[in-house]
N, C-alpha and C positions, 0 to 999 in steps of 0.2 A: 924363715920367709918362705923357704921352698915349701913347706909343708901347708904353710898356707893357700900358695899358689895351688898345689895338688888338689887341697879339701876344694877350692873354689871351682876347680875343671871338673872336678867329680860329681858336684852339685848342678854345676850348669850342665853337664851330659845325662842328667837322672831327670827323673819326677820325683823325686824327693822334695825338692825344694817348694813345689806347690804346696805339699802337704804340710812344711814347715811353717811356711807363710800363713797357712788358716791357722795352724796351733799357735803361732805368735802372735796373731790378730787375735784369738780367744781369750789367751792369756794376758794381754794388753788390756783387752774390754775387761775383765772381770779385775784385772789391778785398778784400770780406771775406778770402776764403781767402788773397791773399796778404799781408793785414798780420796775418792769424793764423799765418800759417808763418814770418813775421819777429818777429812775438812770442814764439812757442814756440821758436823756435832763439836767442834772446837769453837766455828764462830758461834754457833747458837749457844753456846754456854758462856761466851764472853758478852753477849748480847742478849739479855735475857727480858729484857722490857718490849723488845718488838720481836714479833714474829715475821721474817723474813721468807719471801718464797723461793729459795735457793734451789728448789728443786727444776726451777727454771733452766738453770745452768748443767744440769746432768746430761742432755741429750748433745748440748753444742761441746761439753766438755769431753765426752766420748768420742765425738766424733773427731776430733781435732787431734786426740791421743793416736787413735784408730790409724787417722792418715799421716801421721808420723810415722807411725809404725812401717806402714806399706811404703813409704817413701825409702828406706833403707835397702828395700830389696828387688828395684827393677833392673838393677846393674848387676842382679846376679840369677835374674832368671834367664831360663833358656828360651828367649825370645830373638825376634830378627829386629834389626835396626828400626825398621818403620814401626814393628809394635810395640816396641821399648819407647820410643820417643811418643807415643799416642797414650801408653799408660802415663808416661811422666805428664804430660800436658794435661791428663784428665786429672790427676792427682794435683797439679797446679790451682787447675779452678776451682776444682773442691776445696781446697784449702783456703783458696780465696774467700769462697761462699760461707765456710766453716767459721772462719774468722770474723766476718762480718757479721755471723748469727752469733756468737759468741758474744761478740761487746755488747750487739743491741739488748741482749738478755741480761747483760751488766748493767746498762744503763735502766732495764726496766726494775731490776731488784734494787739498785739506789733510789730509784722513784717511789717506789712501793716503801723505802725504808724512810725516807724523808716524809712521806704522808702518812705513815702509821705514826712519827714520830709528832708530828703535829697534829694527828688527829683530836686530842681532848682539848688541845688550844683554838682549831681553826675557827670557830664559830664567834671565839671572844675577841682574838687576837688578829691587827689587820695586816701586821707584820708577817706571822704564821701562814696568813691564805694568800698573803703576795709569795710569798716563799714557796708554796704548794703549787699556785699557778705557774711560777714559774720554771720548775723542776718539770710537771707538765709537759707544757708546750716546750722546754727545751728538749724533753727524750724525743718527741714528737719531730722535729727541726733534724734530730741529730739521726734518728732513722733515715728519715729522707736523705740526708746527704750520706750515709754508709750504704744505701741501696746505689746510690749514682755512682761514688767509690768503687764498691764492688763490681757494679754494671762494666764502668770503666776499667777494672784491672781484668775482667773475663777476657773482654774486646781485645785489650793489647797484649793478651797473650799470642794472638795470632798475627803471624806475620803480613798476612794479607792487608787484616784492619790498619797494619802502622804504614803499611806503604800506600795505602789508599787514603789511610788519612792527610797524608801530605797534599794530597790533588785536591781534596775537599776542603781545605784551609782557604782556598783560591774563591770558592763560591760561598763559604761561610756566612758572609755579610748577607748575600740578597735571599740567603735559607734562614738567616736569623730573623729578618724583615718580614719574611712569609709566617714564619713559624709563630712570630711576635704577634701579628695579626690572629692567627689562626687559634692560639691560646691566650689571647689577651683575657678572656673573662678568669681563666683558671691563674692564671700568673697573678691580676689582682687578687684574687682570693689569697694566694699565697702569702703575698705581699701586708695583704691585711693581716694575715694570722700573725705574721712576723711581727707588725706594729703593735697589736694587740699584747703580745709578750712583753715586748719592751714598754711601751708609757703605760699598760696596766690601768686601762679604764674601767674593767671588769677583772675580778678576782674569784676564785673557786667558793661559794658558799655566800657569794653578794647576795644581797636582796635588790630584785630590779622588778620595775614595770616595764615591760614590753609587750606591744601592741594590745594595751590597756590589761594585760593577765600580769599578777601579782605572782613571783616566785623565785626562787633561788638559784644560782648559776650552778650545774651540778657537771658540767665537764665542758670545757675548751678544746675543741681542736685548731687544725691548722685551716680549717673550711667551714665548722660549723661550730655552733654552740648549743648545748643542752640547756634548758630552763626547767628544772622540776616546779609546776604551778601548784597552787595551794591545796586543788582535788587529788593531787599527785598524777595528774597528765604531765606529760614531756612535749615541750615547746622547742622545735628545732629549730634554729634561727640562722641565717646563713652568717659566715663571719662577718662579711663586708657590711652587714646592717647596724652593727654596733659603731663602723666608724663612718657612713653617711647620714645616720638618721639621729635625731635626738632620743635619749630615753632616761629614765629613771634610776638612779643609785642609791637607794635607801642605806647602806653601810659603807661609803665609798673611803669616809675616813674614821667615822664612827659607828656604830649600829644603834645607840640612842636614838631617840626620835619622839617628838611632839605628835598628841593626837588630838583632834577636836571631836566635841558632839554638841549639835546646833538641837535646841527648843524651841516653840513657837508657843507662847502663853499671851494670857489675856493682860491688859494694860494693868488690871489691880496686883500684879506680880511685886513682889518685896525683893529686889536683887542679893541685897544682905544676906537676909535669911537662907536663901538657897546656895551662895556662896560657901555660907556655915557648911550647909547641909554638903555640900562637894568635897569641903576639905575633910568633914567627917569620914566621909563613904572613901577617899584615896589612901588615909590615914589605918585605914582597916582593914586592906592589902597589900600581901607583899610583890603584888603587878606594878605597882606605884614606886620609883627610883628617888621619891623626895625632891625632885629639882622644881618641876613646875605645876601647880593647880590654881587657875586663874577663872573667873567667870565673868562676862561682860556681856552689855547690850550691843549688840553690833549693828541691829537695824529696827526700823518700826515701821508699818505699813498702818491701811485704815482699819484692819481685822485684829492684828496680832502684835507682838514683840517677838524680836528674834534674840535668844540669848545663845552665846557660844562659850562651852565649858574647853578649856583648854589643858591637859593633862601629860606627862611626861611618862616616859617607861625607857626600860635598860635597852629593849629590840624590839622590831616589829613584832614578832607575835605577842609579846607582854603590852604592848600599846594597841592593838586590837582589843584583847581580853580586856584590856582596863576600860576603852570605849565602851563597850558594849557592857561593862558592868555598871559604868557611872550612867549610861543612858536608863538601864532598866532602876537601877537605885532611885533615881531622880524622878521618874515619872510615878513610881509607887510613892515618894514621900509627898510627892503634889498630890496624888489620888486620893491618899487618906488622911492629908493632914490640910491640904489647901484647895478644895477642886473649884475652888470659885477662881484660881488661876487658869485654868485650863482654857483655851481659846473658844470664844463663842460668839454668835452673830447676832448683834442686838440690831432690834427693826423698830421705828418708829413710825404710829398710824394717827393720821388726825382723828379726832372724835366723828361718829356720822360716817366716816369715809370706810366702804369694803375694799378691800386689795382687787382690783382687777375690776371694778365695778366702774358703769360709765359716770 
């Protein structure tokens, strides 16, 4: 014990300790890199079907080990009491930030793991899309909470803040009302984001029609939703829009859809022949899912007959392609085989009268 005390006194009285601290920090840094690489290799060898971005954890992991090493030395450094206290306080603040950073990165890696695991199923499986949406929004909510907790933790390390905090509580009610009015829109947006995460009116990769634009839900945050439109544009929609206004969700419970094609023909049309041709067309393409293929006369006017073809497909992309195919094939069939079915204008004139004459 006496020898250890003498060594401690020797180190405190010399300038060797800063050098030892730097060397120890470098050793810990290199050791952290080696440990992280071995851990990374072990995890990836056990999970081969998913490529996890574990490199995101590298810098937070190194920072935590570095801070842990430095925390062992302040009491041995030849520093004054105030300087040692300042150094310890700085290390504490850095540790709070480092732990929050590390936990945020862990949730990011977990999110990527879930998204990659369900990547092949997300378009076909409703439960997979819901899980992906839940995980993505949950990570964003956790990030906000971690930032708030880290900020509160840092502030609570200052004695003045703790003392002032007691007096602030007395006026917290008035301040809360003022802040509530000032941040009403922001709070509404945040609450809407949480409501979207819980009620799930939309999920990642849902097919929606928003502002008369067709697209897929690409990203959902706590404040806005990114909709990838059919022509690869991105429509940025405030999250409150999906709470306050109606919109179309074509894949809420199932991606299967019905599509309609309208034709206008002459009164001489034979619906049975056209219906038979519709059945032949849809049976010849893999776009049709085999559920519905019907043809009806839905309206007549003084000039034409309105015919509606109703077909079904497994998803919105297939139903669009199938509608176009049916439209093209049936028009070609009528032109080539029954041109008299095409709509035409019929005029009658009395003998001896000239149109427009006196």
